[in-house]
TORLUMSE-816333 format. One line per field, with one value per residue: residue number from 1; x, y, z of N, C-alpha, C in turn. Coordinates in steps of 0.02 Angstrom, whole numbers, plus 32768, in hexadecimal, padded with zeros to 4 digits. Example, Ala and Ser with C-alpha at 12.3 -4.5 7.8 and 13.67 -1.06 7.14 Angstrom:
<atoms>
resi: 1	2 $
nu: 8294	8282 $
nv: 7EE4	7F90 $
nw: 8186	8162 $
cau: 8267	82AC $
cav: 7F1F	7FCB $
caw: 8186	8165 $
cu: 8294	8285 $
cv: 7F5B	8002 $
cw: 8186	818A $
</atoms>
This chain:
<atoms>
resi: 1	2	3	4	5	6	7	8	9	10	11	12	13	14	15	16	17	18	19	20	21	22	23	24	25	26	27	28	29	30	31	32	33	34	35	36	37	38	39	40	41	42	43	44	45	46	47	48	49	50	51	52	53	54	55	56	57	58	59	60	61	62	63	64	65	66	67	68	69	70	71	72	73	74	75	76	77	78	79	80	81	82	83	84	85	86	87	88	89	90	91	92	93	94	95	96	97	98	99	100	101	102	103	104	105	106	107	108	109	110	111	112	113	114	115	116	117	118	119	120	121	122	123	124	125	126	127	128	129	130	131	132	133	134	135	136	137	138	139	140	141	142	143	144	145	146	147	148	149	150	151	152	153	154	155	156	157	158	159	160	161	162	163	164	165	166	167	168	169	170	171	172	173	174	175	176	177	178	179	180	181	182	183	184	185	186	187	188 $
nu: A345	A2A1	A208	A190	A0E7	A04F	9FAE	9EFC	9E4E	9DC4	9D40	9D28	9D0A	9C85	9CA1	9C60	9C49	9CCB	9CF3	9CA0	9CCE	9D51	9D3D	9D08	9D74	9DD4	9DA5	9DB8	9E41	9E72	9E79	9EA3	9F37	9F7B	9FF6	9FF5	9F81	9EFC	9EF3	9E6B	9E40	9E67	9E18	9DBC	9D6A	9DAD	9DA7	9DF0	9E98	9F21	9FAB	A053	A05C	A058	A045	9FF5	9FA8	9F64	9F18	9EC7	9E80	9E35	9DE4	9D9D	9D59	9D0C	9CB4	9C71	9C36	9BE0	9B42	9B30	9AE0	9AD5	9AE9	9AC1	9B25	9B5E	9BB4	9BE4	9C27	9CC1	9D52	9DD5	9E64	9ED7	9F4F	9EF9	9F29	9F82	9F59	9F65	9F18	9E9D	9DF4	9D5B	9CB9	9C57	9BB4	9B55	9B40	9AF3	9B02	9B81	9BD1	9BB7	9BEC	9C74	9C91	9C83	9CE6	9D58	9D57	9D69	9DEA	9E31	9E21	9E77	9EED	9F1B	9F5D	9F00	9ECB	9E99	9E4A	9DA8	9D32	9D30	9CE9	9D23	9D58	9DF0	9E37	9EA8	9F53	9FBD	9FC8	A004	A001	A026	A004	9FAF	9F38	9E88	9DF0	9D80	9D98	9D68	9CE0	9CB1	9CB4	9C53	9BE0	9B4A	9AEF	9AF4	9B71	9B3C	9B49	9B46	9B75	9BBA	9C19	9CAD	9D5F	9E02	9E94	9F39	9FC7	A02B	A0AD	A0FB	A0B1	A02E	9F84	9F90	9F59	9F35	9EBA	9EA2	9E47	9D98	9CFE	9C62	9BC6	9B1E	9A97	9A0D $
nv: 9E09	9E3E	9E03	9E67	9E72	9E6D	9EB9	9EA7	9ECF	9E63	9DFB	9D61	9CBA	9C4C	9BA9	9B3A	9B72	9B8B	9B07	9AE4	9B3F	9B10	9A90	9AB6	9B03	9A9E	9A52	9AAD	9ABD	9A43	9A4D	9ACD	9B19	9B73	9BCE	9BE1	9BAB	9BE2	9BC0	9B67	9B9A	9C1C	9C63	9CF5	9D98	9E2B	9EC3	9F36	9F55	9F68	9F5D	9F64	9F9D	A00B	9FD7	A028	A079	A016	9FE0	A050	A056	9FE0	9FFC	A06B	A030	9FCE	A026	A067	A001	9FC3	9F83	9F62	9EF0	9E3D	9DEF	9DA6	9D53	9D1A	9CAB	9C7A	9C7F	9C71	9CD9	9D44	9DAD	9E22	9E0B	9DCF	9D5F	9D24	9D1B	9D69	9D51	9CDD	9CDE	9CD5	9D13	9D8D	9DA4	9E37	9EAE	9F1D	9F24	9EEA	9F46	9FBB	9F96	9F85	A00A	A04D	A011	A02E	A0BC	A0D4	A0A2	A0F8	A16F	A155	A169	A10E	A0DE	A0AC	A034	A07E	A054	A02B	9FD3	9F28	9EA4	9E01	9D54	9D16	9C8D	9C53	9C75	9CB9	9C80	9BED	9BA2	9B44	9B80	9C14	9C5F	9C54	9CA5	9C5D	9BE0	9BDF	9BD5	9B54	9B41	9B8A	9B93	9B34	9B43	9BC6	9BE2	9C07	9C73	9CAE	9D48	9D65	9DA2	9E09	9E16	9E42	9E1D	9DD8	9DC2	9D34	9D09	9C9A	9C2D	9BAF	9B96	9C45	9CB6	9D08	9D1F	9DB4	9E0A	9E03	9E39	9E37	9E2B	9E68	9DFC	9DF2 $
nw: A0F8	A117	A0D6	A084	A0AA	A04D	A04D	A040	A029	A019	9FD6	A016	9FD8	A004	A051	A010	9F94	9F6C	9F55	9EE9	9E89	9E80	9E47	9DCA	9D99	9D91	9D27	9CBE	9CC9	9C9D	9C13	9BEE	9BF4	9C74	9CD0	9D60	9DD4	9E3A	9EE6	9F30	9FAD	9FA5	9F4D	9F23	9F25	9EFD	9F57	9F7D	9F62	9FC6	9FCD	A010	A0BA	A14A	A1F4	A24C	A1F5	A1B1	A219	A238	A1C0	A1C8	A239	A20A	A19E	A1DF	A220	A1B5	A16F	A1C1	A1D2	A14D	A0E3	A0C4	A022	9F81	9F06	9E63	9DF2	9D4D	9CD6	9C83	9C64	9C1F	9C47	9C03	9B7E	9AF3	9AAC	9B00	9B91	9C35	9CA4	9CD5	9CF6	9D58	9D3E	9D9B	9DCF	9DA5	9E23	9E8C	9F14	9F2A	9EE3	9F2D	9FAA	9F87	9F5E	9FD8	A02A	9FDC	9FDA	A064	A075	A022	A06A	A0D0	A094	A036	9F98	9F19	9E9B	9E05	9D9F	9D58	9DC0	9DAE	9DD4	9DF9	9DFE	9E12	9DBF	9D84	9D4E	9CCE	9C34	9BE9	9B79	9AE2	9A67	9A2A	9A98	9A92	9AA9	9A8A	9AB7	9B38	9B33	9B40	9BC8	9C07	9C86	9C97	9CFC	9D6F	9DF0	9E89	9F17	9FC1	A000	A094	A0DD	A0D9	A0CA	A110	A0C3	A0D5	A072	A052	9FFC	9FFD	A024	A019	A02C	9FFE	A039	A0CF	A148	A19A	A1D5	A1EF	A1A8	A1CD	A17A	A189	A1A6	A13B $
cau: A313	A25E	A1DA	A158	A0A6	A01D	9F6C	9EC4	9E0A	9DA6	9D09	9D3B	9CD2	9C75	9CC4	9C3E	9C54	9D11	9CF5	9C80	9CFD	9D89	9D28	9D02	9DB8	9DF9	9D8E	9DDA	9E89	9E83	9E87	9EBF	9F73	9F92	A030	9FE4	9F3A	9EEE	9EDE	9E24	9E34	9E7C	9DEB	9D9E	9D5A	9DD1	9D85	9E23	9EDB	9F47	9FF4	A075	A040	A06B	A015	9FC6	9F79	9F3A	9EE8	9E96	9E53	9E06	9DB4	9D71	9D2F	9CD9	9C81	9C48	9C12	9BB0	9AFF	9B2C	9ABF	9AED	9ACB	9ACE	9B4B	9B66	9BE6	9BDA	9C4B	9D08	9D6C	9E1D	9E80	9F19	9F56	9ECA	9F4C	9FAA	9F3E	9F88	9EEA	9E5E	9DC7	9D13	9C94	9C2C	9B77	9B4E	9B20	9AF8	9B1B	9BCA	9BEF	9BB3	9C1D	9CB6	9C99	9C8A	9D28	9D88	9D58	9D87	9E32	9E4C	9E24	9EB3	9F27	9F33	9F5A	9EDD	9EC2	9E69	9E20	9D63	9D28	9D1C	9CEC	9D31	9D7A	9E2A	9E3F	9EEC	9F7C	9FF0	9FBE	A043	9FF1	A053	9FF0	9F8B	9EF9	9E4D	9DB8	9D4F	9DA6	9D43	9C98	9CA3	9CB3	9C1C	9BB5	9B02	9AD0	9B26	9B83	9B22	9B61	9B33	9BAC	9BAA	9C50	9CE9	9D99	9E43	9EC5	9F81	9FE3	A069	A0C0	A11F	A084	9FF2	9F6B	9FBD	9F37	9F24	9E87	9EB8	9E0B	9D57	9CCA	9C23	9B8D	9ADF	9A67	99D0 $
cav: 9E3B	9E25	9E0C	9E95	9E53	9E97	9EB2	9EBC	9EBF	9E38	9DCF	9D1B	9C91	9C17	9B69	9B11	9B94	9B7C	9AC3	9AE7	9B62	9AE3	9A5D	9AD8	9B14	9A61	9A41	9ADB	9AAF	9A07	9A5B	9B0F	9B1E	9BB1	9BC0	9BDC	9BA7	9BFC	9B8E	9B70	9BC4	9C60	9C85	9D2F	9DD2	9E63	9F03	9F6B	9F3C	9F9C	9F54	9F66	9FD3	A00F	9FB9	A05B	A08D	9FDB	9FDD	A086	A044	9FAE	A01E	A094	A004	9FB3	A059	A079	9FC7	9FAA	9F8B	9F47	9EAF	9E07	9DEF	9D6B	9D5B	9CDC	9CAA	9C42	9C8A	9C80	9D0C	9D50	9DF0	9E25	9DFE	9D99	9D24	9D08	9D40	9D65	9D3B	9CBA	9CEE	9CC5	9D51	9D95	9DC5	9E7E	9EB4	9F60	9F1A	9EE1	9F86	9FE9	9F7F	9F95	A052	A060	9FFA	A053	A101	A0D4	A098	A137	A19F	A145	A17B	A0D9	A0E8	A070	A02A	A0AF	A037	A01E	9F94	9EF1	9E6C	9DC0	9D22	9CFD	9C45	9C40	9CAB	9CAE	9C4D	9BCD	9B74	9B40	9BB2	9C4F	9C54	9C70	9CA7	9C2A	9BA4	9BE5	9BC8	9B10	9B40	9BB1	9B67	9B36	9B5F	9BEE	9BD3	9C3F	9C74	9CE5	9D6E	9D72	9DC6	9E17	9E0E	9E5F	9DE7	9DE3	9D94	9D10	9CEE	9C5B	9BFA	9B9C	9BD3	9C7D	9CEE	9CFF	9D4F	9DDE	9E26	9DF2	9E6C	9E13	9E51	9E5A	9DCF	9E17 $
caw: A0EB	A123	A09D	A08E	A09C	A02D	A06C	A017	A03F	9FE7	9FE7	A00E	9FC2	A034	A043	9FDD	9F54	9F5B	9F3A	9EA7	9E5D	9E77	9E17	9D8A	9D84	9D7E	9CE2	9C91	9CCF	9C77	9BCC	9BE3	9C1E	9C93	9CFA	9DA7	9DE5	9E7D	9F17	9F3D	9FE8	9F96	9F1E	9F43	9EFB	9F1A	9F60	9F7E	9F6D	9FEA	9FC6	A050	A0E3	A190	A223	A266	A1C0	A1A5	A251	A22E	A188	A1E1	A264	A1DF	A176	A20D	A22F	A17B	A152	A1F3	A1B6	A109	A0E4	A099	9FE0	9F57	9EC8	9E3E	9DBC	9D1E	9C98	9C88	9C37	9C27	9C45	9BE4	9B36	9AE0	9A93	9B37	9BCA	9C75	9CD9	9CC6	9D2E	9D55	9D46	9DD6	9DB8	9DB5	9E65	9EAA	9F59	9F27	9ECE	9F65	9FDC	9F6C	9F60	A01E	A03F	9FB3	9FF4	A0A7	A06C	A006	A0A1	A0F8	A06C	A009	9F4F	9F01	9E53	9DEA	9D6A	9D6E	9DE4	9D82	9E02	9DDB	9E28	9DEC	9DC0	9D70	9D33	9C9B	9BFF	9BD4	9B43	9AA8	9A35	9A42	9ABB	9A71	9AD9	9A78	9AE1	9B77	9B29	9B58	9C11	9C21	9CAF	9C85	9D38	9D92	9E35	9EB2	9F5C	9FEC	A01D	A0DA	A0FC	A0B2	A0F7	A100	A0B9	A0D0	A041	A061	9FBB	A007	A03F	9FF3	A00E	A00D	A059	A116	A15E	A1D2	A1F5	A1CF	A1AC	A1C3	A161	A1AD	A183	A12B $
cu: A2CD	A231	A1A1	A117	A07B	9FDA	9F37	9E82	9DE9	9D6A	9D23	9CFF	9CC5	9C95	9CA2	9C47	9C9C	9D17	9CD7	9CAF	9D39	9D79	9D24	9D48	9DDF	9DE4	9DB4	9E25	9E9F	9E93	9EA3	9EFB	9F84	9FC9	A01E	9F99	9F30	9ED7	9E94	9E15	9E45	9E4D	9DC4	9D8B	9D7C	9DA6	9DB6	9E67	9F05	9F92	A014	A05C	A05D	A033	9FE1	9F91	9F49	9F03	9EB2	9E66	9E1F	9DD0	9D82	9D40	9CFA	9CA2	9C55	9C23	9BE2	9B6A	9AF8	9B10	9ADF	9ACA	9AE3	9AF7	9B4B	9B9C	9BD6	9C04	9C95	9D1C	9DB7	9E2B	9EC4	9F16	9F27	9EEC	9F75	9F95	9F66	9F5B	9EAE	9E31	9D81	9CEE	9C6E	9BF0	9B76	9B27	9B2A	9B12	9B67	9BEC	9BEE	9BE5	9C63	9CC2	9CA6	9CD0	9D5E	9D8F	9D79	9DD2	9E53	9E52	9E5F	9EF3	9F42	9F2A	9F3D	9ED9	9E8B	9E3C	9DD9	9D5F	9D0D	9D1E	9CF4	9D53	9DB3	9E31	9E87	9F10	9FAD	9FE4	A001	A036	A023	A043	9FCE	9F4A	9EC1	9E13	9D81	9D5A	9D7D	9CFA	9C84	9C9A	9C80	9BEE	9B6C	9ADA	9B05	9B36	9B6D	9B3D	9B4B	9B72	9B98	9BE0	9C81	9D22	9DD3	9E73	9F0C	9F9B	A025	A07D	A0E2	A0F4	A04C	9FC2	9F92	9F9B	9F23	9EF1	9EA0	9E7C	9DCE	9D26	9C88	9BED	9B4E	9AB4	9A26	9997 $
cv: 9E1D	9E33	9E3A	9E70	9E86	9E87	9EC6	9EA7	9E98	9E13	9D87	9CF3	9C5C	9BD5	9B3F	9B30	9B89	9B38	9AC1	9B08	9B35	9AAD	9A7B	9AE7	9AD6	9A48	9A6C	9ACB	9A73	9A15	9AA0	9B1A	9B66	9B9F	9BB5	9BDD	9BBD	9BC3	9B9B	9B9D	9C0D	9C85	9CBC	9D63	9E0D	9EA2	9F3D	9F4C	9F74	9F98	9F51	9FA2	9FD2	9FF4	9FEB	A06D	A053	9FD6	A013	A075	A010	9FCE	A046	A067	9FE2	9FE7	A068	A03E	9FA7	9FB6	9F73	9F00	9E7D	9E0D	9DB3	9D7F	9D18	9CE4	9C70	9C47	9C96	9CB6	9D15	9D9B	9DEB	9E19	9DC4	9D59	9D01	9D2A	9D35	9D4C	9D17	9CC6	9CD4	9D06	9D52	9DBC	9E0E	9E85	9EFA	9F5A	9F12	9F22	9FB8	9FD7	9F92	9FE0	A06A	A04E	A023	A09A	A104	A0CC	A0D7	A16B	A193	A14F	A144	A0ED	A0A8	A06F	A059	A092	A02B	9FD9	9F60	9EB1	9E29	9D93	9D07	9CB2	9C30	9C7C	9C90	9C72	9C2F	9B98	9B79	9B78	9BED	9C3A	9C73	9C6E	9C75	9BE9	9BA4	9BD3	9B84	9B0F	9B6F	9B82	9B6D	9B53	9B88	9BD3	9C10	9C3A	9CB3	9D06	9D82	9D99	9DDD	9E19	9E3B	9E25	9E02	9DAE	9D77	9CED	9CAA	9C23	9BEA	9B7D	9C10	9CB9	9CDC	9D34	9D72	9DF8	9E12	9E2A	9E49	9E42	9E3C	9E2C	9DF4	9DFA $
cw: A0F2	A0E7	A0B1	A07C	A078	A04D	A03A	A037	A007	A003	9FDE	9FF7	9FF7	A020	A00E	9F97	9F3D	9F3A	9EF3	9E74	9E4E	9E43	9DD0	9D6F	9D6F	9D39	9CAF	9C8E	9CA4	9C2E	9BBE	9C10	9C34	9CC5	9D43	9DB1	9E2D	9EA9	9F28	9F7A	9FDC	9F66	9F43	9F0E	9F1D	9F1D	9F5D	9F8E	9F8B	9FDC	A00B	A078	A129	A1BC	A23A	A232	A1B1	A1DB	A24B	A1F5	A19F	A20D	A23B	A1B8	A1A2	A218	A1F2	A15D	A185	A1D6	A16E	A10D	A0B5	A055	9FB9	9F19	9EA3	9E08	9D8D	9CE0	9CA4	9C56	9C44	9C28	9C23	9B9A	9B22	9AC8	9AC9	9B79	9C0B	9CAD	9CBA	9D02	9D22	9D64	9D89	9DBE	9DCD	9DF6	9E80	9EF1	9F5A	9F13	9F07	9F9C	9FC5	9F71	9FA8	A037	A01C	9FCF	A039	A0A3	A050	A03D	A0D0	A0D0	A03F	9FC0	9F32	9EB5	9E3A	9DB4	9D85	9D8F	9DB3	9DAD	9DDE	9E0E	9DFF	9DF6	9DB3	9D53	9CFF	9C6E	9BEC	9B9E	9B0A	9A76	9A55	9A65	9A91	9AA3	9AC8	9A9F	9B21	9B70	9B43	9BA5	9C30	9C47	9C99	9CC0	9D5D	9DD8	9E5E	9EF8	9F80	A007	A063	A0FF	A0C6	A0E4	A0E2	A0FC	A0BC	A0A0	A05A	A020	9FC1	A023	A00E	A025	A026	A02F	A0A0	A129	A19D	A1F9	A1CC	A1DB	A19A	A1AA	A187	A184	A17B	A14B $
</atoms>
């Protein structure tokens, strides 16, 4: 039986930012035990998760997104604060925040709407941009968010968003995300 690939649109992080995030995550990793840490090349900000899909619909979504994002300009983001999702005593995700950005929200809304027009059933929760660092707390005791205070960066990691991509997931590989299509943003 052939494995079904999942697809999603996301903002990849530039290589130098990946390295900075990797250094930050390795500091956290040394004292906070999570089961799976994200490979540095896989860090991203999800815009729309499609799941499994037919080739034709995927192609139509790419064409639609190219047409509606033509003219979108590059923008700046930053991160400096770790946080968690899930049960506060045993979180399922450790993440890094992403600064509030009208440009990022507008890009996400455009991509999300284009995917909905192609019939994709997307996550209905409010957009909460973040960079996943690790999954599944495996510490001996209960997790406490006060443990994260030590890892707040004094200087944020800033980066320029110059593109977003369509990723295909390969659960049997590391890194596990393959870029299928790039959507370049206009330089301001």
